N, C-alpha and C positions, 0 to 999 in steps of 0.2 A: 450890230456888227457892221455899222456904217464905215468903219475903218477899213473893213475888207471889201465891201461893196458886192453888188449883185454879180458881177462878172467873176468874182473869186480872185485867186491869186495865181492861177494857172499861167505858166510861162515865166514867172517871177522867181527870182533866187530865193533859197530858204531863208535867207536873213530877212527878207521882206515879210514872210510869214511870222516870224518870231517877233519882229517889230510891230506888226499889226496885232498880233496877241496881246503883247505888252500894252499897246495903245488902248485896246478894247477893255483889258483888265483894269487899267487905271480909270477909264471913263466910267465903269460901273462899280468902281471901288472894290474890285476883288483883288485879293492878295496875288502877287506875281513874283516869282523869283527867277533868275537866270539859272542855267544849269550849274554855273560856278558857285552861285549862292547856295543852291540845293545841296551840292557836293560839300561845301564847308559846313553846312548845318548838319548833314548826314555824319560827317567825320567827327564833328563834336559829339554827337549823340553815340556813336560807337566808342569814343574815348571815355564818356561818362560811364557807359555800361561796363567796359573793361575795368575802369577804376572801381566800380561797385563790386564786381566779381572779385577782384583782387583783395579788397577790403574784407569781403564775405569769407574768402579763403583763410584770411588772418584771424577772424573773429568767430569762425565756426558757423557762420550764416547759412553756409551751403548745405549744412545738415538739414535744415528746415526745407529747403527747396527740394533736397532728395526725398525727404519724408512725404512731402506734398506730391511729388511726382510718382512715387511708389503708390501711394493711395489712389491716385488718378488711374495709374495703370491696372491696379486691382479692380476698380470700378468698371473700367472698360472691359476687362476679361469677363467679369461677371454678367455684364450686359450683352457680351458677345460682339462687342465693337473694337476695331482696332484702335490702339493708342498712338498718338503722335510721338515719334522717337525724339530723344534729346537732340539728335543731330539736324532735325528739321528747323 
């Protein structure tokens, strides 16, 4: 973490910390994405999931999801454990 230094970043603006993190990530070859990049990737993932669910509604694919979830809930009840709700 030579980019940050022993004294840290106390008293420096938040942008300085973000820049230091990006520099350290680049220096060690770690992946780094800005918040805007992460937001775009997340939005793309949400769009893909919504498209898949819409297609499953059309082709009956949600029936298998429902069957699988119902089987899971029954297993949880038998074992005395709570099931994760659909809304989670």
